[in-house]
C-alpha positions as CSV (number, residue, x, y, z in Angstrom):
1,M,151.9,204.7,279.3
2,E,152.7,201.8,276.9
3,K,152.6,199.4,279.8
4,S,149.3,200.7,281.1
5,L,147.9,200.5,277.5
6,R,149.1,196.9,277.1
7,H,147.4,195.9,280.3
8,R,144.2,197.5,279.3
9,V,144.3,195.8,275.9
10,S,145.2,192.5,277.7
11,R,142.1,192.7,279.9
12,L,140.0,193.5,276.8
13,V,141.1,190.7,274.4
14,D,142.3,188.0,276.7
15,P,139.6,186.3,278.6
16,E,142.0,184.9,281.1
17,M,143.2,188.4,282.1
18,H,139.8,190.0,282.0
19,G,139.6,190.0,285.9
20,Q,135.7,190.1,286.0
21,P,133.1,187.6,285.6
22,G,131.9,187.0,281.9
23,L,133.5,188.4,278.8
24,S,134.7,191.9,277.7
25,V,132.5,193.8,275.3
26,F,135.3,193.2,272.7
27,N,135.1,189.5,273.0
28,K,131.3,189.5,273.0
29,W,131.4,191.3,269.6
30,L,134.1,188.8,268.5
31,I,131.8,186.0,269.1
32,V,129.1,187.7,266.9
33,C,131.8,187.9,264.2
34,V,132.7,184.2,264.7
35,L,129.0,183.3,264.2
36,V,128.7,185.5,261.0
37,A,131.9,183.8,259.7
38,V,130.6,180.3,260.2
39,A,127.2,181.3,258.6
40,I,129.1,182.7,255.6
41,G,131.1,179.5,255.3
42,I,128.0,177.5,255.1
43,V,125.5,179.6,253.0
44,E,128.2,180.4,250.4
45,T,128.5,176.8,249.3
46,E,125.0,177.3,247.7
47,A,125.4,178.5,244.2
48,R,122.2,180.6,244.3
49,V,123.4,182.6,247.2
50,I,126.7,183.3,245.6
51,E,124.9,184.4,242.4
52,R,122.7,187.0,244.3
53,Y,124.8,188.0,247.1
54,G,128.4,187.3,246.0
55,G,129.5,190.9,246.3
56,L,128.1,191.2,249.9
57,M,129.8,188.0,250.9
58,T,133.1,189.1,249.6
59,A,132.7,192.4,251.5
60,L,131.8,190.6,254.8
61,K,134.8,188.2,254.4
62,G,137.2,191.1,253.9
63,L,135.8,192.9,257.0
64,L,136.0,189.7,259.0
65,F,139.6,189.2,257.8
66,L,140.5,192.6,259.0
67,I,138.7,192.1,262.5
68,F,140.3,188.6,263.1
69,G,143.6,189.9,261.9
70,V,143.5,192.9,264.3
71,E,142.5,190.5,267.2
72,Y,145.3,188.0,266.4
73,G,148.0,190.8,266.4
74,L,146.7,192.3,269.7
75,R,146.7,188.8,271.3
76,L,150.3,188.5,270.2
77,W,151.2,191.9,271.5
78,V,149.8,191.2,275.0
79,A,150.6,187.6,275.2
80,S,153.6,187.9,277.5
81,L,151.4,189.6,280.1
82,N,149.7,186.3,280.7
83,P,151.6,184.2,283.2
84,R,150.9,181.1,281.1
85,F,153.1,182.5,278.2
86,R,156.7,183.6,278.5
87,S,156.6,185.4,275.1
88,A,154.5,186.1,272.2
89,W,156.2,183.1,270.4
90,A,155.1,180.8,273.2
91,F,151.5,181.9,272.6
92,A,151.8,181.8,268.9
93,L,152.9,178.1,269.1
94,T,149.9,177.0,271.2
95,P,147.2,174.9,269.3
96,A,144.6,177.7,269.6
97,A,146.8,180.4,268.1
98,L,147.9,178.1,265.3
99,L,144.2,177.5,264.5
100,D,143.5,181.2,264.5
101,L,146.4,181.5,262.1
102,A,144.9,178.8,259.9
103,V,141.7,180.6,259.9
104,L,143.3,183.9,258.7
105,V,145.1,181.8,255.9
106,S,141.7,180.6,254.8
107,F,140.5,184.1,254.6
108,A,143.6,185.4,252.8
109,M,143.9,182.6,250.2
110,P,140.9,182.7,247.8
111,F,142.5,179.8,245.6
112,L,141.5,177.5,248.5
113,G,137.9,177.7,247.2
114,V,134.7,177.3,249.2
115,E,136.1,174.5,251.3
116,G,138.7,176.8,252.7
117,T,136.1,178.7,254.7
118,V,135.5,175.4,256.7
119,F,138.5,176.1,258.8
120,R,136.5,179.0,260.5
121,L,134.2,176.4,261.9
122,F,136.7,175.4,264.5
123,R,136.5,179.0,266.0
124,L,133.1,177.7,267.5
125,S,135.2,176.0,270.1
126,R,135.6,179.4,271.7
127,L,131.8,179.5,272.6
128,I,132.1,176.6,275.0
129,R,133.9,178.9,277.4
130,L,130.7,181.0,277.8
131,A,128.7,178.4,279.6
132,R,128.5,178.8,283.3
133,I,126.4,177.3,285.9
134,G,123.7,179.6,287.2
135,R,122.4,180.0,290.7
136,Y,119.6,177.6,291.8
137,S,116.3,179.1,292.4
138,R,113.9,177.5,295.0
139,A,111.0,179.4,293.4
140,M,111.2,177.5,290.2
141,N,109.8,174.2,289.5
142,L,111.9,170.9,289.4
143,L,112.0,171.1,285.6
144,I,113.6,174.5,285.4
145,E,115.9,173.8,288.4
146,A,117.1,170.6,286.7
147,I,117.8,172.3,283.4
148,R,119.6,175.3,285.0
149,S,121.7,173.0,287.3
150,R,123.0,171.3,284.1
151,D,123.5,174.3,281.9
152,I,127.1,173.7,281.1
153,E,126.6,170.0,280.3
154,L,123.5,170.7,278.1
155,V,125.2,173.6,276.3
156,M,128.2,171.5,275.7
157,S,126.0,168.6,274.3
158,V,124.2,170.9,272.0
159,G,127.5,172.5,270.9
160,I,129.1,169.1,270.2
161,A,126.0,167.9,268.5
162,L,125.9,171.0,266.2
163,G,129.7,170.6,265.5
164,V,129.3,167.0,264.4
165,M,126.3,167.8,262.4
166,V,128.1,170.6,260.3
167,A,131.2,168.6,260.2
168,S,129.3,165.5,258.8
169,A,127.5,167.7,256.3
170,T,130.7,169.3,255.2
171,L,132.5,166.0,254.6
172,L,129.4,164.5,252.6
173,Y,129.2,167.8,250.6
174,I,132.9,167.3,249.6
175,V,132.7,163.5,249.1
176,E,129.1,163.1,247.7
177,G,128.6,166.6,246.1
178,P,130.0,165.7,242.6
179,A,128.0,162.5,242.5
180,Q,124.7,163.8,243.9
181,P,124.5,167.6,243.5
182,E,120.9,167.8,244.3
183,A,121.2,166.1,247.6
184,F,124.8,167.1,248.6
185,G,125.6,170.0,246.2
186,S,126.0,172.5,249.3
187,I,126.5,172.2,253.0
188,P,122.9,173.5,253.6
189,R,121.5,170.7,251.5
190,A,123.7,168.1,253.1
191,L,122.6,169.3,256.5
192,W,119.2,167.6,256.0
193,W,120.9,164.3,255.6
194,A,123.2,164.9,258.7
195,V,120.1,165.8,260.9
196,A,118.3,162.6,259.8
197,T,121.3,160.4,260.3
198,L,122.4,161.8,263.6
199,T,119.1,161.6,265.1
200,T,118.7,158.0,263.8
201,V,115.6,158.8,262.1
202,G,117.0,157.7,258.8
203,Y,114.2,158.7,256.2
204,G,116.1,157.1,253.5
205,D,115.3,159.8,250.8
206,V,118.9,160.8,250.7
207,V,121.7,158.3,251.0
208,P,125.3,158.2,250.0
209,V,126.3,156.2,246.9
210,T,130.1,156.4,247.0
211,G,132.3,154.0,249.1
212,L,133.9,156.8,251.2
213,G,130.5,158.4,251.6
214,R,129.0,155.3,253.1
215,I,132.0,154.9,255.5
216,L,131.4,158.5,256.7
217,A,127.7,157.9,256.9
218,A,128.3,154.8,259.2
219,I,130.6,156.8,261.5
220,T,128.0,159.5,261.5
221,A,125.2,157.2,262.5
222,L,127.5,155.7,265.4
223,C,128.2,159.2,266.6
224,G,124.4,159.9,266.6
225,I,123.8,157.2,269.1
226,G,126.1,158.7,271.6
227,L,124.9,162.2,270.9
228,I,121.4,161.2,271.7
229,A,122.2,159.4,274.8
230,L,124.5,162.3,276.2
231,P,121.8,165.0,276.9
232,T,119.4,162.2,278.1
233,G,121.8,161.0,280.7
234,V,122.5,164.6,281.8
235,L,118.9,165.4,282.2
236,A,118.1,162.2,284.0
237,G,120.9,163.0,286.5
238,A,119.6,166.5,286.9
239,F,116.1,165.4,287.5
240,S,117.3,162.9,290.1
241,D,119.4,165.6,291.9
242,A,116.5,168.1,291.9
243,I,114.0,165.6,293.4
244,R,116.5,164.6,296.1
245,R,117.2,168.2,297.0
246,A,113.4,168.9,297.0
247,R,112.8,166.0,299.4
248,E,115.7,167.2,301.7
249,D,114.2,170.6,301.9
250,G,110.8,169.1,302.7
251,H,112.2,167.2,305.6
252,R,114.2,170.0,307.0
253,K,113.0,171.5,310.0
254,P,111.8,175.2,310.0
255,G,114.7,177.6,310.8
256,E,117.3,175.0,310.1
257,D,120.3,176.0,308.0
258,P,120.5,174.3,304.7
């Protein structure tokens, strides 16, 4: 009975042991919790939010700590059933498991302050596994076909861009927040600067004034050049492939196998 239960739990919590396309219901709800944790980590840097909803934030963080703790314990319990891991210790020493442990520590140690919640942002890396290439549909136009044929690349591009944007805003909030509380006093405020910098718009209404802040701003601007070019190249290649396939289908004789 114990072995059977462990196998059922393993298929439920470990995506590699699920045995079916997609994710289990447990992991889908876990992703919702991840997004909630990230949202809390961002909005609670705003003092006005804490003043009004501090109790709710604390309750949600306690609930999330319980959920993530249970998930971590279950992953350790069933880790040895995965052929990749010889034991629970082998799983616990992997980078992903160590990162999960750091996330739990950030929840359990309030003296780390608001910045401690930033560790939870790294859990977004799990969402990259959700992207899968869909089947092509000849009934759709070239635009939809091109986008669908590059869904993994586009989702990853958006995920990377969002990750860099939040990371840049977080770093500038830490570095520039004391010097410019109105512009960088919270992560949501710093996000405006991050968006303007990464998209190379550069309005100039908010600029770093510290030496370290300017260095980080330069790195962010350079990253923005690559992030803008990444989805552009992906879409260009997708359009080219879609047009080529459409031409091949147009020249194919009726009844000929594709």
